[in-house]
C-alpha positions in Angstrom: 160.0 -29.2 -131.4 159.4 -27.8 -134.8 158.5 -24.6 -133.1 154.6 -24.7 -133.4 152.9 -22.5 -131.2 150.7 -23.8 -128.3 148.1 -21.4 -129.4 147.5 -19.1 -132.6 149.2 -15.6 -132.4 147.8 -12.5 -132.9 149.0 -9.5 -134.7 147.8 -5.9 -134.0 148.1 -5.1 -137.5 149.4 -6.3 -141.0 153.1 -6.4 -141.3 154.8 -5.4 -144.3 155.0 -7.7 -147.2 158.9 -8.7 -146.3 158.3 -9.0 -142.7 155.0 -11.0 -143.2 156.8 -13.6 -145.6 159.9 -13.8 -143.4 158.1 -14.1 -140.1 155.2 -16.3 -141.0 154.7 -17.8 -144.7 158.4 -19.0 -144.9 158.1 -20.8 -141.6 154.5 -21.8 -142.3 153.0 -20.6 -139.0 149.4 -19.4 -138.6 148.5 -16.1 -137.0 145.3 -14.2 -136.5 145.6 -10.6 -137.9 143.6 -7.8 -136.5 142.9 -4.4 -138.2 143.7 -5.9 -141.7 140.2 -5.4 -143.0 138.8 -2.7 -140.6 138.6 -0.6 -143.8 136.2 -2.7 -145.5 132.7 -1.0 -146.2 131.4 -4.8 -145.8 132.0 -4.6 -142.1 129.3 -2.2 -141.7 127.3 -2.7 -145.0 126.6 -6.5 -145.1 123.5 -6.7 -143.2 120.7 -9.1 -144.5 118.6 -6.2 -145.7 121.5 -4.8 -147.8 122.5 -8.2 -149.4 118.8 -8.5 -150.1 118.7 -5.1 -151.8 122.1 -5.7 -153.9 121.9 -9.4 -154.6 118.2 -10.2 -154.0 116.6 -12.4 -156.7 119.7 -13.4 -158.3 120.3 -17.1 -158.8 123.3 -18.6 -156.9 124.7 -21.9 -156.0 123.9 -23.3 -152.6 125.3 -26.6 -151.1 122.4 -28.6 -149.4 123.2 -31.7 -147.2 120.8 -33.5 -144.5 123.4 -33.3 -141.8 125.4 -30.2 -142.5 128.6 -32.1 -143.6 129.5 -31.3 -147.4 132.7 -32.9 -148.8 132.7 -35.6 -146.0 133.0 -39.2 -145.3 129.8 -40.7 -144.7 128.3 -44.3 -144.9 131.7 -45.4 -146.3 131.7 -42.7 -149.1 133.0 -39.4 -150.0 129.8 -37.6 -150.1 129.5 -34.2 -151.9 126.6 -31.9 -151.4 123.7 -31.3 -153.6 124.5 -28.0 -155.6 121.0 -26.4 -155.8 120.5 -23.1 -157.9 118.2 -20.7 -156.1 117.4 -17.2 -155.7 119.7 -15.8 -153.2 116.6 -14.1 -151.1 115.1 -17.6 -150.8 118.4 -18.9 -149.3 118.5 -15.8 -146.9 114.9 -16.8 -145.9 116.3 -20.1 -144.7 119.2 -18.6 -142.9 116.9 -16.2 -141.0 114.3 -19.0 -140.3 111.6 -17.3 -142.1 111.1 -20.5 -144.0 111.9 -23.7 -142.3 113.6 -27.0 -143.8 115.0 -30.1 -142.1 118.1 -29.8 -144.5 121.3 -27.5 -144.0 122.1 -24.8 -146.5 125.5 -23.3 -147.3 126.8 -20.8 -149.6 130.2 -22.4 -150.0 131.0 -23.0 -153.6 134.7 -22.3 -154.0 136.3 -21.7 -157.5 136.0 -17.9 -156.7 132.4 -17.6 -156.3 132.7 -13.9 -154.9 134.0 -12.6 -158.0 131.9 -15.1 -160.3 128.6 -15.3 -158.6 128.7 -12.1 -156.3 130.5 -9.3 -158.2 128.0 -7.0 -156.8 129.8 -7.3 -153.5 133.4 -7.1 -154.5 133.3 -3.3 -154.2 132.8 -3.8 -150.5 135.9 -5.9 -149.8 139.0 -6.1 -152.1 139.7 -8.2 -155.2 143.0 -9.2 -153.4 145.0 -8.2 -150.3 147.8 -6.0 -151.7 150.6 -6.7 -149.0 150.1 -10.7 -149.5 150.1 -10.1 -153.2 153.4 -8.2 -153.1 154.6 -10.8 -150.6 153.9 -13.8 -152.7 154.6 -12.0 -156.1 151.1 -13.2 -157.5 147.3 -12.4 -157.2 145.0 -15.0 -155.5 143.8 -17.8 -157.6 140.2 -17.7 -156.0 138.1 -15.3 -153.7 135.4 -17.0 -151.8 132.3 -15.9 -150.1 130.9 -17.8 -147.3 127.4 -17.6 -145.7 125.7 -20.3 -144.0 123.9 -22.1 -141.0 125.6 -22.8 -137.7 125.1 -26.7 -138.6 127.1 -26.4 -141.6 130.7 -28.2 -140.8 133.8 -28.3 -142.7 135.4 -31.7 -142.5 139.1 -32.1 -141.4 141.1 -31.4 -144.6 144.2 -29.6 -146.0 144.6 -27.3 -149.0 147.7 -26.3 -151.3 147.0 -22.5 -150.8 148.1 -19.9 -148.6 145.0 -18.7 -147.2 143.6 -15.5 -145.7 140.5 -15.9 -144.3 138.5 -12.8 -143.3 135.2 -12.9 -141.1 132.7 -10.1 -141.9 130.3 -10.8 -139.3 129.7 -13.7 -136.8 132.5 -16.1 -135.7 134.4 -18.9 -137.2 135.8 -21.7 -135.2 138.7 -23.6 -136.5 140.8 -26.5 -135.2 144.1 -26.9 -137.0 146.9 -29.4 -137.3 150.3 -28.5 -138.6 151.6 -30.5 -141.4 153.8 -32.5 -139.2 151.0 -34.2 -137.8 150.4 -36.2 -140.8 151.7 -39.5 -139.5 148.8 -39.3 -136.9 146.1 -38.3 -139.1 144.2 -41.2 -141.1 143.6 -41.1 -144.8 141.5 -43.7 -146.7 140.2 -44.0 -150.0 136.5 -43.5 -150.7 134.2 -43.9 -153.3 132.9 -40.5 -154.4 129.2 -39.7 -154.3 126.8 -36.8 -154.4 123.5 -36.1 -152.4 120.7 -36.2 -154.7 117.0 -35.2 -153.5 114.4 -37.8 -154.3 110.8 -37.1 -155.2 109.5 -37.3 -151.6 112.2 -34.9 -150.4 114.5 -37.1 -148.8 118.2 -37.4 -149.6 119.9 -40.5 -151.5 123.4 -41.2 -151.9 124.3 -41.4 -155.7 127.8 -42.9 -156.6 130.1 -40.9 -159.0 130.7 -44.3 -160.9 133.1 -43.1 -163.4 135.3 -41.1 -160.8 138.3 -42.2 -159.1 138.5 -42.8 -155.6 139.2 -40.0 -153.3 141.7 -39.8 -150.4 140.1 -38.1 -147.4 140.3 -38.0 -143.5 137.5 -40.3 -142.0 138.1 -38.9 -138.4 136.2 -36.1 -136.5 138.6 -34.2 -134.6 136.0 -33.1 -132.1 135.0 -36.7 -131.2 137.8 -38.8 -132.4 137.3 -42.7 -132.3 140.8 -43.5 -130.7 140.0 -47.3 -130.7 139.9 -47.2 -134.4 142.5 -44.4 -134.9 144.8 -44.7 -131.9 147.5 -42.8 -133.7 145.6 -39.4 -133.4 146.1 -39.5 -129.6 149.5 -38.2 -130.5 148.6 -35.2 -132.7 148.4 -31.7 -131.3 145.3 -29.7 -132.4 145.4 -26.1 -132.2 141.8 -24.2 -131.8 141.0 -20.8 -132.5 138.1 -18.5 -132.9 138.2 -15.8 -135.6 135.8 -13.1 -134.8 134.4 -10.2 -137.2 136.8 -8.0 -138.3 139.6 -10.4 -138.2 141.8 -12.3 -140.4 143.3 -15.8 -140.1 146.5 -16.7 -142.0 146.2 -20.3 -142.6 149.4 -21.8 -144.2 149.5 -24.2 -146.9 149.3 -27.8 -146.0 147.9 -27.2 -142.7 144.8 -29.3 -141.7 141.9 -27.6 -140.6 138.3 -28.4 -139.5 135.8 -25.3 -139.5 132.6 -24.6 -137.8 130.7 -21.2 -137.7 128.1 -19.1 -135.8 124.8 -19.2 -137.4 124.8 -16.8 -140.3 128.5 -16.0 -140.2 129.7 -14.2 -143.3 133.3 -14.4 -144.5 135.6 -13.9 -147.5 138.8 -15.8 -148.1 141.7 -15.3 -150.5 143.5 -18.5 -151.8 147.1 -17.7 -153.2 148.7 -20.9 -155.0 151.6 -22.2 -152.7 155.1 -22.5 -153.7 155.9 -26.1 -154.5 159.4 -25.6 -152.6 161.2 -27.6 -150.1 158.4 -27.4 -147.6 156.2 -29.3 -150.1 158.8 -31.8 -150.8 159.2 -32.3 -147.1 155.4 -33.0 -146.7 155.4 -35.3 -149.4 158.3 -37.4 -148.0 156.5 -37.4 -144.7 153.1 -38.6 -146.4 155.0 -41.2 -148.4 156.8 -42.6 -145.1 153.5 -42.7 -143.3 151.8 -44.8 -146.0 154.7 -47.0 -146.3 154.8 -47.8 -142.4 151.0 -48.5 -142.5 151.5 -51.1 -145.3 154.3 -52.8 -143.1 
């Protein structure tokens, strides 16, 4: 009824900044854009051999979990990954199965890790997406580099960013919900905790005792427990595959759950959203949902 598509539309090329803002950003609709990054050297250059040569022994931040779920609800906690500092070439050995581990490794630190930890690679992509920067009148807050194993999963959540997600190699699998599905998506407050590796190599979950509780979505949209969360049956998920050379425009406040092919490489650009009437409507919907559940 709000005009959300039944599937994610494709554009054959980027539009002008005005057209893109008018047709996609303003109505808060996602799309997949082809030929938006076809000029990037990274599409051909970013092989494992090249990454070893350019980044090689440099120590970078890697998220490590026992199950592939970082920043997710587990054992009634909101559990964050162990953030391990390790040589990038050692991480590549794990991804390529030259070294085996029972754990799951993922270069996924946000906070603009491409520019902060991998500046050697920026010249192979772009520091921003010019037509999006012009459309929004701002530069991105962060540019992030993603590389990991197929077991690494991003749990269902939303961000306050206009997100351009660019796949360089492999594939990303997105499950999306529009903001209007908020009444059907459960949120609960959880004690934040972090995975820590004990001396015998096993993981333990350590509470962040001084931190406030975190609101998070406990539901797995791929296998929803409808007995526990019956409202989710009314939600309308959209699924799409973003292939190498394609860009997903993921609008602000859209819920998303993400999987990937093994060794998938991606770069995304986070532009801060406008806290305009769309944000106000979402906040109203969120407050109404919480109030109804309290009755």
